[in-house]
C-alpha positions in Angstrom: 0.0 0.0 0.0 1.4 3.4 -1.0 1.1 6.8 0.6 1.3 9.9 -1.7 2.0 13.4 -0.6 1.1 16.0 -3.2 3.7 18.7 -3.1 3.9 22.1 -4.9 7.6 21.6 -5.7 8.0 17.9 -6.4 4.4 17.2 -7.4 4.1 13.7 -5.9 6.1 12.1 -3.1 5.2 8.5 -2.8 6.2 6.0 -0.1 5.4 2.3 -0.2 4.4 0.8 3.2 5.5 -2.7 2.0 9.1 -1.4 1.7 10.7 -1.6 5.2 12.6 1.6 4.7 9.7 3.5 3.4 7.4 2.1 6.0 9.8 3.5 8.6 9.6 6.9 6.9 5.8 6.8 7.0 5.8 6.1 10.7 8.3 9.0 11.3 6.1 11.4 9.3 3.1 10.5 11.4 4.8 10.8 14.8 3.9 13.8 16.9 7.3 15.4 16.9 7.2 15.6 13.1 3.7 16.8 13.0 4.7 19.7 15.3 6.7 21.1 12.4 3.3 22.0 10.8 3.2 24.8 13.4 6.7 26.1 12.7 7.0 28.6 9.8 9.8 27.9 7.4 10.8 31.5 6.7 10.4 32.9 10.2 9.1 36.4 10.1 9.5 36.5 6.3 5.7 36.5 5.7 5.7 40.2 6.8 7.7 40.9 3.6 6.5 38.1 1.3 2.9 37.5 2.1 2.9 34.0 0.6 5.7 32.8 2.9 3.4 31.0 5.3 4.7 27.4 4.6 5.9 25.4 7.5 9.0 23.2 8.1 6.8 20.1 7.6 6.6 20.2 3.7 10.3 21.2 3.5 11.2 18.2 5.6 9.3 15.9 3.3 10.9 17.6 0.3 14.4 17.1 1.7 13.6 13.4 2.2 12.4 13.1 -1.4 15.5 14.8 -2.8 17.8 12.6 -0.5 16.1 9.6 -2.1 16.8 11.0 -5.6 20.5 11.5 -4.6 21.1 8.1 -3.0 19.3 6.4 -6.0 21.7 8.2 -8.4 24.7 6.9 -6.4 23.3 3.4 -6.4 22.8 3.6 -10.1 26.5 4.4 -10.5 28.0 2.0 -8.0 25.4 -0.9 -7.8 25.9 -1.4 -4.1 25.0 -4.7 -2.3 21.2 -4.5 -1.6 21.6 -4.8 2.1 24.2 -2.0 2.2 22.1 0.1 0.0 19.0 -0.3 2.1 21.0 0.7 5.2 22.3 3.8 3.4 18.9 4.6 2.1 17.3 4.4 5.6 20.0 6.6 7.2 20.0 9.3 4.5 16.3 9.5 4.0 15.5 9.4 7.7 18.2 12.0 8.5 16.9 14.3 5.7 13.3 13.9 7.0 14.3 14.7 10.6 17.1 17.3 10.1 14.9 20.2 11.1 12.9 18.5 13.9 14.6 20.7 16.5 13.5 24.0 15.1 11.9 26.4 17.6 9.2 29.0 17.0 9.6 31.0 13.8 12.6 28.8 12.8 15.9 30.8 12.4 14.2 34.1 13.3 14.1 33.1 17.0 17.5 31.4 17.4 18.9 34.7 18.6 16.4 34.6 21.5 17.7 31.5 23.2 21.2 31.4 21.4 20.8 27.7 21.0 20.8 26.3 17.4 18.1 23.9 16.3 20.7 21.1 15.6 21.2 20.8 19.3 17.5 20.2 19.9 17.2 17.9 16.8 19.7 15.5 18.4 18.1 15.7 21.9 14.7 14.9 20.4 15.9 12.0 18.3 17.8 10.5 21.2 15.2 11.0 24.0 13.6 7.6 24.7 10.3 9.2 25.6 9.8 10.7 22.2 7.8 8.8 19.5 10.5 9.5 17.0 13.1 7.7 19.1 10.8 4.7 19.8 10.1 4.3 16.0 13.8 4.5 15.2 14.8 2.0 17.9 12.1 -0.4 16.8 13.5 -0.3 13.3 16.9 -1.2 14.6 18.5 -0.9 18.1 21.0 1.9 18.1 19.6 3.4 14.9 18.8 6.7 16.5 22.4 7.1 17.5 23.6 6.3 14.0 21.2 8.9 12.6 22.6 11.6 14.9 26.0 10.6 13.7 25.0 11.2 10.1 23.5 14.6 11.1 26.6 15.6 13.1 28.9 14.3 10.3 30.5 11.7 12.6 29.2 8.7 10.8 32.1 6.7 9.3 30.6 6.7 5.7 31.0 10.4 5.1 29.1 10.8 1.9 25.8 10.0 3.6 26.3 13.2 5.7 27.1 15.0 2.5 23.7 14.1 1.0 22.0 15.7 4.1 24.4 18.6 4.8 27.1 19.9 2.5 27.4 22.5 -0.3 25.4 20.2 -2.6 22.8 18.7 -0.3 19.1 17.8 -0.2 18.3 20.5 2.3 19.6 23.4 0.2 18.2 21.9 -3.0 14.7 21.8 -1.6 14.6 25.0 0.4 15.8 27.2 -2.5 13.1 25.9 -4.8 10.4 25.9 -2.1 11.2 29.3 -0.6 11.3 30.8 -4.1 7.9 29.4 -4.8 6.3 30.6 -1.6 7.8 34.1 -1.8 6.5 34.5 -5.3 10.0 35.0 -6.7 12.1 33.2 -9.3 15.5 33.8 -7.7 15.9 30.3 -6.3 15.0 28.3 -9.4 17.4 25.9 -10.9 17.3 22.5 -12.7 17.3 20.0 -9.8 17.2 16.9 -12.0 20.2 18.1 -14.0 22.2 18.9 -10.9 21.5 15.5 -9.3 22.4 13.8 -12.6 25.8 15.6 -12.4 26.6 14.4 -8.9 28.7 11.3 -8.3 30.6 9.7 -5.5 34.4 9.8 -5.3 35.1 6.6 -3.4 38.8 7.6 -2.6 37.7 10.8 -0.8 34.3 9.4 0.3 32.6 12.6 -0.9 30.1 13.9 -3.4 31.6 15.5 -6.5 30.4 17.1 -9.7 31.2 15.3 -12.9 32.7 17.1 -15.9 32.0 20.4 -17.7 28.2 19.8 -18.1 27.8 19.1 -14.5 29.8 22.2 -13.6 27.4 24.3 -15.6 24.4 22.9 -13.8 26.0 23.6 -10.4 26.9 27.1 -11.5 23.2 27.8 -12.0 22.4 26.3 -8.6 25.0 28.5 -6.9 23.8 31.6 -8.5 20.3 30.7 -7.3 21.7 30.6 -3.8 23.4 33.9 -4.2 20.2 35.5 -5.5 18.0 34.1 -2.8 20.3 35.3 0.0 20.5 38.8 -1.4 16.9 39.2 -2.5 15.0 37.2 0.0 16.8 35.9 3.1 18.7 39.2 3.6 15.9 41.5 2.4 16.0 44.7 4.5 12.4 44.2 5.6 13.1 40.6 6.8 16.1 42.0 8.7 13.8 44.7 10.3 11.1 42.3 11.3 13.6 39.9 12.8 15.1 42.8 14.7 11.7 43.8 16.1 11.1 40.2 17.3 14.5 40.1 19.1 14.0 43.5 20.6 10.6 42.5 21.9 12.0 39.4 23.6 15.0 41.5 24.9 12.4 43.5 26.8 10.6 40.4 28.0 13.8 39.1 29.5 14.4 42.4 31.3 10.9 42.3 32.7 11.4 38.7 33.8 14.5 39.6 35.7 12.6 42.4 37.5 9.5 40.3 37.9 7.3 42.8 36.1 5.5 40.6 33.5 2.1 39.2 34.0 1.6 36.6 31.2 4.3 34.0 30.9 3.7 30.2 30.8 6.4 27.9 32.3 8.0 26.4 29.1 8.3 29.9 27.6 9.8 31.2 30.9 12.4 28.4 30.8 13.1 29.0 27.1 13.9 32.6 27.8 15.8 32.2 31.0 17.5 28.8 31.0 16.9 27.0 27.7 19.8 24.5 28.4 17.8 23.2 31.4 14.6 22.5 29.4 13.4 19.0 29.0 12.7 17.8 25.5 8.9 17.7 26.3 9.0 21.3 27.5 10.8 22.4 24.3 8.4 20.5 22.1 5.6 22.5 23.6 6.9 25.6 21.9 5.7 26.5 18.4 4.6 29.6 16.4 1.1 29.5 17.8 2.3 29.6 21.4 4.8 32.3 20.7 2.2 34.5 18.9 -0.3 33.9 21.7 2.2 35.3 24.2 2.8 38.3 22.0 -0.9 38.9 21.7 -1.3 38.8 25.5 1.6 41.2 26.0 -0.3 43.9 24.2 -2.3 44.1 27.5 0.8 44.4 29.7 1.4 47.5 31.9 4.9 48.0 30.6 4.6 50.5 27.7 7.7 49.3 25.8 6.6 45.7 25.8 3.0 46.4 24.8 4.1 48.8 22.1 6.6 46.3 20.6 4.0 43.5 20.8 1.4 45.7 19.1 3.8 46.6 16.4 4.6 43.0 15.8 1.0 41.8 15.7 -0.2 44.7 13.5 2.8 44.6 11.2 4.2 48.0 12.2 7.7 46.7 11.6 10.9 48.7 12.0 12.2 50.8 9.2 15.6 49.9 7.6 17.9 52.4 6.0 21.1 51.4 4.2 24.2 53.1 5.6 26.7 54.1 2.9 30.4 53.3 3.3 31.3 56.9 3.7 28.9 57.5 6.5 30.0 57.5 10.1 28.0 54.7 11.8 28.5 55.9 15.3 27.4 59.4 14.4 24.3 58.1 12.7 23.5 56.0 15.7 23.9 58.9 18.0 21.7 61.1 15.9 19.0 58.5 15.6 19.1 57.7 19.3 18.5 61.4 20.1 15.6 61.5 17.6 14.0 58.4 19.2 14.5 59.9 22.7 12.7 63.1 21.6 9.8 60.8 20.6 9.8 59.0 23.9 11.3 55.8 22.4 14.1 54.1 24.2 17.0 53.4 21.7 17.8 50.2 23.6 14.7 48.7 22.2 14.0 50.8 19.1 17.4 51.0 17.4 19.6 48.4 15.8 22.6 48.2 13.5 22.8 45.1 11.3 25.7 44.3 9.0 25.5 41.6 6.3 29.0 40.7 5.1 30.2 38.4 2.4 33.9 37.8 2.7 34.3 35.4 1.1 31.0 34.5 -0.6 29.0 33.3 2.4 26.5 31.3 0.3 29.4 29.1 -0.9 32.6 29.2 1.2 35.2 27.4 -0.9 37.4 25.6 1.6 39.5 23.7 -0.9 41.4 21.9 2.0 38.3 19.9 3.0 36.5 17.6 0.5 33.4 17.8 2.6 33.1 21.6 2.8 33.5 22.6 -0.8 32.3 21.6 -4.2 34.8 19.7 -6.3 34.6 19.0 -10.0 36.1 15.7 -11.2 37.5 16.0 -14.7 38.0 13.2 -17.3 41.4 12.3 -15.7 39.8 11.8 -12.3 41.4 14.9 -10.8 39.4 16.9 -8.3 39.4 20.6 -8.6 37.5 23.0 -6.3 34.8 24.6 -8.5 35.8 28.3 -8.0 39.3 27.5 -9.5 37.8 26.1 -12.7 34.6 28.1 -13.1 34.8 31.8 -14.0 31.2 32.3 -12.9 31.8 30.9 -9.4 35.1 32.6 -9.1 33.5 36.0 -9.8 30.9 35.3 -7.1 33.6 34.3 -4.6 35.5 37.5 -5.3 32.4 39.6 -5.1 33.0 40.7 -1.5 30.4 43.1 -0.2 29.1 44.5 3.1 25.7 46.0 3.6 25.0 47.8 6.8 21.5 48.8 7.9 20.2 51.3 10.4 17.0 49.8 11.8 14.7 51.7 14.0 11.1 52.1 15.2 9.1 55.1 14.0 6.7 56.7 16.4 3.5 54.7 15.8 0.2 56.5 16.7 -1.9 53.5 15.5 -0.4 51.0 17.9 -0.7 53.4 20.9 -4.3 54.1 19.9 -5.0 50.3 19.7 -3.6 49.8 23.2 -5.6 52.8 24.6 -8.8 51.3 23.2 -8.1 48.0 24.9 
């Protein structure tokens, strides 16, 4: 019996319950820890800028699993591995791809600056916790399988190319999120020929790493890297996305201050722990957090007595996001900051919570960091002689991107908002 997931990017993702590996994946998809990802937005606060960016981490996880299957099948086609070995590799890569984002917190990357703990930490904790459904499913499949899976995710598994499929410069995660995020933001920046790129990828058994084969393969990967470049500049680092993330972080900065001074009324226990001692949270406490819970807190905080908190909360809920102005290289940042601080003070706004400076640097090209000394951290092209060359050394296109160093600095601040104050006064 098969299960088909209709997907806007990959059209149909089909799993066969009669296949032991795919049956495992069906069980994992249905477990409560995976289903929680339906309530975690993929692009954080990005929907303030791109109104279609409401998709969750759940379809991205299924998409990454699907692309991982395409990649491992391509390698099997080339190498014709023993069936038992192939099934083990298939289970590890597809399950790791499916679960790689299971540890994301509310609003995904937008909130990681609140707790200062990356989602990979929680993914491992969730997978290894014997009280989670995901762990129990993995251990029923094979004792110790959850540990092996975490080794693939942390790049400690002895067969290195399996980790490459899940996390590298040419991996299932990036392949899916570029296409998916481009689709949901209504842009074309992230589009590239996925099938052509995967067809160009092979395994170099000597280095145990994924490589790109030949000139045609290099051309396909150039297109993919340019898609990454465009998405970072035009979507992920869009000035309004930076401003809405800044507003979120400033809001929670105020919450933390009020917690320290015991001046906040509405705060449920898991949220309190996440904000004060996240490293002491149990897995079950962490899994309680999602976008709905975070937004519910922000809605309640509009009623708080503290003016700064309720104003920031109202701005967030009513999309009165901060303004972002680009700072030119010849401008004095400290002087601008001083001037804007005084302007905010004159409008009864505390610069500590209404002013931010954000610099986005690329040195070298942050969307592809060509570490030619590590076969697992760069993209290598394998020529007809079997020699491996880091792609920026043989591709004029990639080389120009690598050398395209830039730094954008933004002055981000809150404008006096009559509307939000009025909304609070009515309440």
